[in-house]
C-alpha positions as protocol buffer text, in pm:
chain_id: "A"
residue {
  index: 1
  type: MET
  ca { x: 466 y: -1050 z: -1792 }
}
residue {
  index: 2
  type: ALA
  ca { x: 358 y: -1177 z: -1448 }
}
residue {
  index: 3
  type: GLU
  ca { x: 161 y: -1498 z: -1420 }
}
residue {
  index: 4
  type: ILE
  ca { x: -216 y: -1453 z: -1408 }
}
residue {
  index: 5
  type: PHE
  ca { x: -391 y: -1643 z: -1130 }
}
residue {
  index: 6
  type: ARG
  ca { x: -657 y: -1848 z: -1308 }
}
residue {
  index: 7
  type: GLU
  ca { x: -792 y: -2008 z: -991 }
}
residue {
  index: 8
  type: ARG
  ca { x: -922 y: -1826 z: -685 }
}
residue {
  index: 9
  type: MET
  ca { x: -630 y: -1720 z: -470 }
}
residue {
  index: 10
  type: ALA
  ca { x: -582 y: -1543 z: -138 }
}
residue {
  index: 11
  type: ALA
  ca { x: -296 y: -1353 z: 20 }
}
residue {
  index: 12
  type: GLU
  ca { x: -168 y: -1459 z: 363 }
}
residue {
  index: 13
  type: MET
  ca { x: 65 y: -1256 z: 584 }
}
residue {
  index: 14
  type: ASP
  ca { x: 75 y: -1411 z: 929 }
}
residue {
  index: 15
  type: ASP
  ca { x: 269 y: -1120 z: 1079 }
}
residue {
  index: 16
  type: GLY
  ca { x: 35 y: -861 z: 936 }
}
residue {
  index: 17
  type: VAL
  ca { x: 119 y: -553 z: 737 }
}
residue {
  index: 18
  type: VAL
  ca { x: 116 y: -176 z: 762 }
}
residue {
  index: 19
  type: ILE
  ca { x: -71 y: 2 z: 485 }
}
residue {
  index: 20
  type: TYR
  ca { x: 14 y: 367 z: 437 }
}
residue {
  index: 21
  type: ILE
  ca { x: -176 y: 563 z: 176 }
}
residue {
  index: 22
  type: ASN
  ca { x: -53 y: 910 z: 91 }
}
residue {
  index: 23
  type: GLY
  ca { x: -167 y: 1144 z: -179 }
}
residue {
  index: 24
  type: ILE
  ca { x: -92 y: 1474 z: -340 }
}
residue {
  index: 25
  type: ARG
  ca { x: -337 y: 1726 z: -482 }
}
residue {
  index: 26
  type: LEU
  ca { x: -269 y: 2019 z: -711 }
}
residue {
  index: 27
  type: ASN
  ca { x: -483 y: 2301 z: -567 }
}
residue {
  index: 28
  type: LYS
  ca { x: -354 y: 2588 z: -785 }
}
residue {
  index: 29
  type: LEU
  ca { x: -217 y: 2575 z: -1137 }
}
residue {
  index: 30
  type: SER
  ca { x: 70 y: 2802 z: -1028 }
}
residue {
  index: 31
  type: ALA
  ca { x: 196 y: 2511 z: -813 }
}
residue {
  index: 32
  type: LEU
  ca { x: 236 y: 2280 z: -1115 }
}
residue {
  index: 33
  type: PRO
  ca { x: 620 y: 2294 z: -1104 }
}
residue {
  index: 34
  type: HIS
  ca { x: 610 y: 2198 z: -734 }
}
residue {
  index: 35
  type: TRP
  ca { x: 360 y: 1921 z: -809 }
}
residue {
  index: 36
  type: LEU
  ca { x: 591 y: 1776 z: -1073 }
}
residue {
  index: 37
  type: LEU
  ca { x: 895 y: 1801 z: -845 }
}
residue {
  index: 38
  type: ALA
  ca { x: 707 y: 1644 z: -553 }
}
residue {
  index: 39
  type: ASN
  ca { x: 606 y: 1347 z: -769 }
}
residue {
  index: 40
  type: TRP
  ca { x: 967 y: 1307 z: -881 }
}
residue {
  index: 41
  type: LYS
  ca { x: 1087 y: 1316 z: -517 }
}
residue {
  index: 42
  type: VAL
  ca { x: 831 y: 1050 z: -417 }
}
residue {
  index: 43
  type: ALA
  ca { x: 930 y: 825 z: -708 }
}
residue {
  index: 44
  type: ARG
  ca { x: 1297 y: 859 z: -608 }
}
residue {
  index: 45
  type: MET
  ca { x: 1212 y: 771 z: -246 }
}
residue {
  index: 46
  type: PHE
  ca { x: 1026 y: 458 z: -355 }
}
residue {
  index: 47
  type: LYS
  ca { x: 1317 y: 351 z: -574 }
}
residue {
  index: 48
  type: GLU
  ca { x: 1562 y: 392 z: -283 }
}
residue {
  index: 49
  type: LEU
  ca { x: 1333 y: 204 z: -45 }
}
residue {
  index: 50
  type: GLU
  ca { x: 1279 y: -84 z: -289 }
}
residue {
  index: 51
  type: ALA
  ca { x: 1656 y: -120 z: -326 }
}
residue {
  index: 52
  type: ASP
  ca { x: 1701 y: -163 z: 51 }
}
residue {
  index: 53
  type: PRO
  ca { x: 1542 y: -485 z: 184 }
}
residue {
  index: 54
  type: LYS
  ca { x: 1630 y: -381 z: 541 }
}
residue {
  index: 55
  type: SER
  ca { x: 1404 y: -75 z: 512 }
}
residue {
  index: 56
  type: GLY
  ca { x: 1090 y: -280 z: 573 }
}
residue {
  index: 57
  type: PHE
  ca { x: 927 y: -124 z: 266 }
}
residue {
  index: 58
  type: LEU
  ca { x: 753 y: -402 z: 75 }
}
residue {
  index: 59
  type: GLY
  ca { x: 637 y: -189 z: -218 }
}
residue {
  index: 60
  type: TYR
  ca { x: 356 y: 30 z: -340 }
}
residue {
  index: 61
  type: THR
  ca { x: 64 y: 51 z: -579 }
}
residue {
  index: 62
  type: PRO
  ca { x: -1 y: 382 z: -757 }
}
residue {
  index: 63
  type: ILE
  ca { x: -357 y: 515 z: -740 }
}
residue {
  index: 64
  type: PHE
  ca { x: -486 y: 748 z: -1012 }
}
residue {
  index: 65
  type: LEU
  ca { x: -750 y: 983 z: -870 }
}
residue {
  index: 66
  type: GLY
  ca { x: -787 y: 1230 z: -1155 }
}
residue {
  index: 67
  type: LEU
  ca { x: -583 y: 1493 z: -1333 }
}
residue {
  index: 68
  type: ARG
  ca { x: -504 y: 1697 z: -1020 }
}
residue {
  index: 69
  type: LYS
  ca { x: -450 y: 1426 z: -764 }
}
residue {
  index: 70
  type: GLY
  ca { x: -298 y: 1086 z: -713 }
}
residue {
  index: 71
  type: ALA
  ca { x: -183 y: 861 z: -435 }
}
residue {
  index: 72
  type: ALA
  ca { x: 28 y: 561 z: -350 }
}
residue {
  index: 73
  type: MET
  ca { x: -79 y: 267 z: -139 }
}
residue {
  index: 74
  type: GLN
  ca { x: 237 y: 159 z: 39 }
}
residue {
  index: 75
  type: TYR
  ca { x: 296 y: -174 z: 212 }
}
residue {
  index: 76
  type: TRP
  ca { x: 537 y: -190 z: 508 }
}
residue {
  index: 77
  type: ARG
  ca { x: 657 y: -483 z: 716 }
}
residue {
  index: 78
  type: SER
  ca { x: 595 y: -297 z: 1044 }
}
residue {
  index: 79
  type: LEU
  ca { x: 498 y: 37 z: 1194 }
}
residue {
  index: 80
  type: GLU
  ca { x: 848 y: 64 z: 1340 }
}
residue {
  index: 81
  type: ASP
  ca { x: 999 y: 37 z: 990 }
}
residue {
  index: 82
  type: LEU
  ca { x: 773 y: 312 z: 859 }
}
residue {
  index: 83
  type: GLN
  ca { x: 841 y: 536 z: 1160 }
}
residue {
  index: 84
  type: ARG
  ca { x: 1217 y: 487 z: 1126 }
}
residue {
  index: 85
  type: PHE
  ca { x: 1201 y: 592 z: 761 }
}
residue {
  index: 86
  type: ALA
  ca { x: 974 y: 890 z: 834 }
}
residue {
  index: 87
  type: THR
  ca { x: 1192 y: 1032 z: 1112 }
}
residue {
  index: 88
  type: GLU
  ca { x: 1546 y: 962 z: 987 }
}
residue {
  index: 89
  type: GLN
  ca { x: 1697 y: 1312 z: 1004 }
}
residue {
  index: 90
  type: ASN
  ca { x: 1928 y: 1266 z: 703 }
}
residue {
  index: 91
  type: GLY
  ca { x: 1680 y: 1061 z: 506 }
}
residue {
  index: 92
  type: PRO
  ca { x: 1479 y: 1161 z: 199 }
}
residue {
  index: 93
  type: HIS
  ca { x: 1144 y: 1186 z: 382 }
}
residue {
  index: 94
  type: VAL
  ca { x: 1252 y: 1451 z: 633 }
}
residue {
  index: 95
  type: SER
  ca { x: 1429 y: 1654 z: 362 }
}
residue {
  index: 96
  type: ALA
  ca { x: 1119 y: 1636 z: 138 }
}
residue {
  index: 97
  type: TRP
  ca { x: 900 y: 1769 z: 419 }
}
residue {
  index: 98
  type: LYS
  ca { x: 1147 y: 2051 z: 488 }
}
residue {
  index: 99
  type: TRP
  ca { x: 1132 y: 2142 z: 119 }
}
residue {
  index: 100
  type: TYR
  ca { x: 751 y: 2136 z: 124 }
}
residue {
  index: 101
  type: ASN
  ca { x: 717 y: 2338 z: 446 }
}
residue {
  index: 102
  type: GLU
  ca { x: 976 y: 2600 z: 348 }
}
residue {
  index: 103
  type: LYS
  ca { x: 924 y: 2643 z: -27 }
}
residue {
  index: 104
  type: VAL
  ca { x: 589 y: 2502 z: -134 }
}
residue {
  index: 105
  type: ASP
  ca { x: 324 y: 2541 z: 135 }
}
residue {
  index: 106
  type: PRO
  ca { x: 295 y: 2920 z: 187 }
}
residue {
  index: 107
  type: ASP
  ca { x: 18 y: 2967 z: -72 }
}
residue {
  index: 108
  type: GLY
  ca { x: -155 y: 2628 z: -32 }
}
residue {
  index: 109
  type: GLY
  ca { x: -108 y: 2543 z: -399 }
}
residue {
  index: 110
  type: LEU
  ca { x: -12 y: 2185 z: -327 }
}
residue {
  index: 111
  type: GLY
  ca { x: -182 y: 1960 z: -73 }
}
residue {
  index: 112
  type: PHE
  ca { x: -91 y: 1629 z: 85 }
}
residue {
  index: 113
  type: TRP
  ca { x: -301 y: 1375 z: 274 }
}
residue {
  index: 114
  type: ALA
  ca { x: -230 y: 1041 z: 439 }
}
residue {
  index: 115
  type: GLU
  ca { x: -400 y: 739 z: 596 }
}
residue {
  index: 116
  type: LEU
  ca { x: -227 y: 473 z: 804 }
}
residue {
  index: 117
  type: TYR
  ca { x: -357 y: 125 z: 886 }
}
residue {
  index: 118
  type: VAL
  ca { x: -182 y: -131 z: 1105 }
}
residue {
  index: 119
  type: VAL
  ca { x: -334 y: -464 z: 1006 }
}
residue {
  index: 120
  type: ASP
  ca { x: -295 y: -782 z: 1210 }
}
residue {
  index: 121
  type: GLY
  ca { x: -230 y: -1101 z: 1017 }
}
residue {
  index: 122
  type: ASP
  ca { x: -580 y: -1232 z: 1091 }
}
residue {
  index: 123
  type: SER
  ca { x: -761 y: -903 z: 1028 }
}
residue {
  index: 124
  type: PHE
  ca { x: -779 y: -888 z: 651 }
}
residue {
  index: 125
  type: GLU
  ca { x: -923 y: -1088 z: 364 }
}
residue {
  index: 126
  type: THR
  ca { x: -820 y: -1090 z: 1 }
}
residue {
  index: 127
  type: PHE
  ca { x: -940 y: -1241 z: -323 }
}
residue {
  index: 128
  type: PHE
  ca { x: -761 y: -1275 z: -657 }
}
residue {
  index: 129
  type: ARG
  ca { x: -875 y: -1441 z: -979 }
}
residue {
  index: 130
  type: ASN
  ca { x: -776 y: -1383 z: -1340 }
}
residue {
  index: 131
  type: VAL
  ca { x: -519 y: -1118 z: -1240 }
}
residue {
  index: 132
  type: PRO
  ca { x: -145 y: -1121 z: -1186 }
}
residue {
  index: 133
  type: PRO
  ca { x: -22 y: -1048 z: -833 }
}
residue {
  index: 134
  type: ILE
  ca { x: -143 y: -698 z: -751 }
}
residue {
  index: 135
  type: GLY
  ca { x: -164 y: -488 z: -436 }
}
residue {
  index: 136
  type: ILE
  ca { x: -86 y: -690 z: -126 }
}
residue {
  index: 137
  type: GLY
  ca { x: -72 y: -1001 z: -347 }
}
residue {
  index: 138
  type: LYS
  ca { x: 271 y: -888 z: -468 }
}
residue {
  index: 139
  type: TYR
  ca { x: 417 y: -907 z: -115 }
}
residue {
  index: 140
  type: ALA
  ca { x: 225 y: -1187 z: 55 }
}
residue {
  index: 141
  type: LYS
  ca { x: 225 y: -1563 z: 37 }
}
residue {
  index: 142
  type: MET
  ca { x: -38 y: -1656 z: -222 }
}
residue {
  index: 143
  type: VAL
  ca { x: -243 y: -1970 z: -164 }
}
residue {
  index: 144
  type: PRO
  ca { x: -535 y: -2128 z: -347 }
}
residue {
  index: 145
  type: MET
  ca { x: -862 y: -2022 z: -185 }
}
residue {
  index: 146
  type: ARG
  ca { x: -945 y: -2386 z: -102 }
}
residue {
  index: 147
  type: GLU
  ca { x: -634 y: -2394 z: 125 }
}
residue {
  index: 148
  type: HIS
  ca { x: -678 y: -2045 z: 267 }
}
residue {
  index: 149
  type: LYS
  ca { x: -730 y: -1988 z: 639 }
}
residue {
  index: 150
  type: ARG
  ca { x: -1064 y: -1806 z: 626 }
}
residue {
  index: 151
  type: ARG
  ca { x: -946 y: -1515 z: 838 }
}
residue {
  index: 152
  type: LEU
  ca { x: -1267 y: -1315 z: 847 }
}
residue {
  index: 153
  type: GLY
  ca { x: -1495 y: -1599 z: 748 }
}
residue {
  index: 154
  type: LEU
  ca { x: -1616 y: -1440 z: 428 }
}
residue {
  index: 155
  type: SER
  ca { x: -1808 y: -1702 z: 241 }
}
residue {
  index: 156
  type: PRO
  ca { x: -1849 y: -1741 z: -136 }
}
residue {
  index: 157
  type: ASP
  ca { x: -2213 y: -1629 z: -115 }
}
residue {
  index: 158
  type: GLY
  ca { x: -2112 y: -1298 z: 48 }
}
residue {
  index: 159
  type: SER
  ca { x: -2237 y: -1372 z: 398 }
}
residue {
  index: 160
  type: ALA
  ca { x: -2001 y: -1313 z: 687 }
}
residue {
  index: 161
  type: ARG
  ca { x: -2014 y: -1647 z: 864 }
}
residue {
  index: 162
  type: LYS
  ca { x: -1701 y: -1746 z: 1055 }
}
residue {
  index: 163
  type: ALA
  ca { x: -1518 y: -2047 z: 911 }
}
residue {
  index: 164
  type: THR
  ca { x: -1462 y: -2329 z: 1156 }
}
residue {
  index: 165
  type: SER
  ca { x: -1173 y: -2513 z: 992 }
}
residue {
  index: 166
  type: ALA
  ca { x: -940 y: -2512 z: 697 }
}
residue {
  index: 167
  type: GLU
  ca { x: -1127 y: -2818 z: 564 }
}
residue {
  index: 168
  type: GLU
  ca { x: -1458 y: -2634 z: 540 }
}
residue {
  index: 169
  type: PRO
  ca { x: -1568 y: -2608 z: 176 }
}
residue {
  index: 170
  type: ILE
  ca { x: -1539 y: -2261 z: 30 }
}
residue {
  index: 171
  type: GLU
  ca { x: -1647 y: -2311 z: -329 }
}
residue {
  index: 172
  type: SER
  ca { x: -2008 y: -2369 z: -428 }
}
């Protein structure tokens, strides 16, 4: 079992990260076999990506959204890495979309959605306490909050003041 962070921790990624969220929704019960196959294809893609450090794929977090829909929050090293994966003609992503467009989509029984965020290294804030590494914390450098560069200046009392130095107290 992964170590649980007992003290307040923060994730730091100086080069930033690309967050890609994509989901699948079962619109019609008749599409259940396609829904199951699509989830299997996605799981296989993630396994292949995780096995290839050069892919730029850092990992993913599954998101349960109910019985008919789910998603995955993916973390990528760069937009270029994600684009290369998405457009590789002989790769699993292009073949999965061909399958969807040619065999699944005609009746609208299965839907997909996506969101993409390119996040600069100083444009995000995180907080972890009493949890093992989760989400971006699995792929970032983890530091105690007292040593964290207050990127967005979020203070312990919830106000949004900008921190002026790494030495500034952050715990009450």
